[in-house]
PyMOL CGO cylinders between C-alpha atoms (Angstrom):
from pymol import cmd
from pymol.cgo import CYLINDER

trace = [
    CYLINDER, 104.18, 121.71, 93.38, 101.96, 120.34, 90.65, 0.3, 1, 1, 1, 1, 1, 1,
    CYLINDER, 101.96, 120.34, 90.65, 103.22, 116.75, 90.71, 0.3, 1, 1, 1, 1, 1, 1,
    CYLINDER, 103.22, 116.75, 90.71, 101.11, 115.70, 87.71, 0.3, 1, 1, 1, 1, 1, 1,
    CYLINDER, 101.11, 115.70, 87.71, 103.35, 117.82, 85.46, 0.3, 1, 1, 1, 1, 1, 1,
    CYLINDER, 103.35, 117.82, 85.46, 106.33, 115.58, 86.29, 0.3, 1, 1, 1, 1, 1, 1,
    CYLINDER, 106.33, 115.58, 86.29, 104.89, 112.22, 87.39, 0.3, 1, 1, 1, 1, 1, 1,
    CYLINDER, 104.89, 112.22, 87.39, 102.87, 109.91, 85.17, 0.3, 1, 1, 1, 1, 1, 1,
    CYLINDER, 102.87, 109.91, 85.17, 101.77, 106.32, 84.77, 0.3, 1, 1, 1, 1, 1, 1,
    CYLINDER, 101.77, 106.32, 84.77, 101.84, 104.37, 81.52, 0.3, 1, 1, 1, 1, 1, 1,
    CYLINDER, 101.84, 104.37, 81.52, 100.99, 100.67, 81.31, 0.3, 1, 1, 1, 1, 1, 1,
    CYLINDER, 100.99, 100.67, 81.31, 103.88, 100.28, 78.86, 0.3, 1, 1, 1, 1, 1, 1,
    CYLINDER, 103.88, 100.28, 78.86, 106.45, 101.61, 81.37, 0.3, 1, 1, 1, 1, 1, 1,
    CYLINDER, 106.45, 101.61, 81.37, 107.23, 99.60, 84.53, 0.3, 1, 1, 1, 1, 1, 1,
    CYLINDER, 107.23, 99.60, 84.53, 103.79, 97.97, 84.42, 0.3, 1, 1, 1, 1, 1, 1,
    CYLINDER, 103.79, 97.97, 84.42, 102.09, 101.31, 85.02, 0.3, 1, 1, 1, 1, 1, 1,
    CYLINDER, 102.09, 101.31, 85.02, 103.98, 102.32, 88.15, 0.3, 1, 1, 1, 1, 1, 1,
    CYLINDER, 103.98, 102.32, 88.15, 104.16, 106.10, 88.56, 0.3, 1, 1, 1, 1, 1, 1,
    CYLINDER, 104.16, 106.10, 88.56, 107.48, 107.37, 87.18, 0.3, 1, 1, 1, 1, 1, 1,
    CYLINDER, 107.48, 107.37, 87.18, 109.21, 110.69, 86.64, 0.3, 1, 1, 1, 1, 1, 1,
    CYLINDER, 109.21, 110.69, 86.64, 108.34, 111.74, 83.09, 0.3, 1, 1, 1, 1, 1, 1,
    CYLINDER, 108.34, 111.74, 83.09, 111.10, 111.02, 80.60, 0.3, 1, 1, 1, 1, 1, 1,
    CYLINDER, 111.10, 111.02, 80.60, 112.69, 108.38, 82.84, 0.3, 1, 1, 1, 1, 1, 1,
    CYLINDER, 112.69, 108.38, 82.84, 112.10, 104.83, 83.96, 0.3, 1, 1, 1, 1, 1, 1,
    CYLINDER, 112.10, 104.83, 83.96, 112.66, 105.86, 87.58, 0.3, 1, 1, 1, 1, 1, 1,
    CYLINDER, 112.66, 105.86, 87.58, 109.61, 105.05, 89.68, 0.3, 1, 1, 1, 1, 1, 1,
    CYLINDER, 109.61, 105.05, 89.68, 108.35, 107.10, 92.58, 0.3, 1, 1, 1, 1, 1, 1,
    CYLINDER, 108.35, 107.10, 92.58, 108.75, 104.02, 94.79, 0.3, 1, 1, 1, 1, 1, 1,
    CYLINDER, 108.75, 104.02, 94.79, 112.39, 103.57, 93.75, 0.3, 1, 1, 1, 1, 1, 1,
    CYLINDER, 112.39, 103.57, 93.75, 113.29, 107.19, 94.42, 0.3, 1, 1, 1, 1, 1, 1,
    CYLINDER, 113.29, 107.19, 94.42, 111.57, 107.14, 97.80, 0.3, 1, 1, 1, 1, 1, 1,
    CYLINDER, 111.57, 107.14, 97.80, 113.45, 103.93, 98.67, 0.3, 1, 1, 1, 1, 1, 1,
    CYLINDER, 113.45, 103.93, 98.67, 116.74, 105.74, 98.07, 0.3, 1, 1, 1, 1, 1, 1,
    CYLINDER, 116.74, 105.74, 98.07, 115.79, 108.39, 100.63, 0.3, 1, 1, 1, 1, 1, 1,
    CYLINDER, 115.79, 108.39, 100.63, 114.56, 105.70, 103.03, 0.3, 1, 1, 1, 1, 1, 1,
    CYLINDER, 114.56, 105.70, 103.03, 117.99, 104.06, 102.72, 0.3, 1, 1, 1, 1, 1, 1,
    CYLINDER, 117.99, 104.06, 102.72, 119.62, 107.31, 103.82, 0.3, 1, 1, 1, 1, 1, 1,
    CYLINDER, 119.62, 107.31, 103.82, 120.58, 108.88, 100.51, 0.3, 1, 1, 1, 1, 1, 1,
    CYLINDER, 120.58, 108.88, 100.51, 120.72, 112.65, 100.41, 0.3, 1, 1, 1, 1, 1, 1,
    CYLINDER, 120.72, 112.65, 100.41, 119.18, 114.80, 97.70, 0.3, 1, 1, 1, 1, 1, 1,
    CYLINDER, 119.18, 114.80, 97.70, 122.69, 115.55, 96.45, 0.3, 1, 1, 1, 1, 1, 1,
    CYLINDER, 122.69, 115.55, 96.45, 123.51, 111.83, 96.16, 0.3, 1, 1, 1, 1, 1, 1,
    CYLINDER, 123.51, 111.83, 96.16, 120.32, 111.12, 94.23, 0.3, 1, 1, 1, 1, 1, 1,
    CYLINDER, 120.32, 111.12, 94.23, 120.93, 113.99, 91.81, 0.3, 1, 1, 1, 1, 1, 1,
    CYLINDER, 120.93, 113.99, 91.81, 124.58, 113.02, 91.28, 0.3, 1, 1, 1, 1, 1, 1,
    CYLINDER, 124.58, 113.02, 91.28, 123.77, 109.36, 90.65, 0.3, 1, 1, 1, 1, 1, 1,
    CYLINDER, 123.77, 109.36, 90.65, 120.71, 110.01, 88.47, 0.3, 1, 1, 1, 1, 1, 1,
    CYLINDER, 120.71, 110.01, 88.47, 121.60, 113.04, 86.34, 0.3, 1, 1, 1, 1, 1, 1,
    CYLINDER, 121.60, 113.04, 86.34, 118.31, 112.87, 84.41, 0.3, 1, 1, 1, 1, 1, 1,
    CYLINDER, 118.31, 112.87, 84.41, 116.58, 114.04, 87.62, 0.3, 1, 1, 1, 1, 1, 1,
    CYLINDER, 116.58, 114.04, 87.62, 116.50, 117.56, 88.96, 0.3, 1, 1, 1, 1, 1, 1,
    CYLINDER, 116.50, 117.56, 88.96, 115.36, 119.14, 92.21, 0.3, 1, 1, 1, 1, 1, 1,
    CYLINDER, 115.36, 119.14, 92.21, 111.85, 119.83, 90.83, 0.3, 1, 1, 1, 1, 1, 1,
    CYLINDER, 111.85, 119.83, 90.83, 111.48, 116.15, 89.95, 0.3, 1, 1, 1, 1, 1, 1,
    CYLINDER, 111.48, 116.15, 89.95, 112.27, 115.20, 93.53, 0.3, 1, 1, 1, 1, 1, 1,
    CYLINDER, 112.27, 115.20, 93.53, 109.78, 117.76, 94.84, 0.3, 1, 1, 1, 1, 1, 1,
    CYLINDER, 109.78, 117.76, 94.84, 107.16, 116.22, 92.55, 0.3, 1, 1, 1, 1, 1, 1,
    CYLINDER, 107.16, 116.22, 92.55, 107.96, 112.74, 93.91, 0.3, 1, 1, 1, 1, 1, 1,
    CYLINDER, 107.96, 112.74, 93.91, 107.31, 113.93, 97.46, 0.3, 1, 1, 1, 1, 1, 1,
    CYLINDER, 107.31, 113.93, 97.46, 104.19, 115.85, 96.43, 0.3, 1, 1, 1, 1, 1, 1,
    CYLINDER, 104.19, 115.85, 96.43, 102.85, 112.72, 94.69, 0.3, 1, 1, 1, 1, 1, 1,
    CYLINDER, 102.85, 112.72, 94.69, 103.61, 110.60, 97.75, 0.3, 1, 1, 1, 1, 1, 1,
    CYLINDER, 103.61, 110.60, 97.75, 101.75, 113.05, 100.03, 0.3, 1, 1, 1, 1, 1, 1,
    CYLINDER, 101.75, 113.05, 100.03, 98.64, 113.31, 97.85, 0.3, 1, 1, 1, 1, 1, 1,
]
cmd.load_cgo(trace, "trace")
C-alpha cells in the first residue's frame, strides 16, 4: 500500500496533522477508533467518505 497516495499533511488542515485526503479525518483519530474497539465495518458505516483502501493507508502510514 502506497500510503502517500491517500494520506497527506497540510498546515491549513488540522494544524498539519496527517489526514486522509479529501477529509478532515486524521490518522490519529481513525487509529483511536480501532483502539476503542471499533471494527472496520463500524468505521466505514459511520464515516462514509472513507473506504477500505483509506484504512489500509492509515495502517501503512502508522507502520512506516
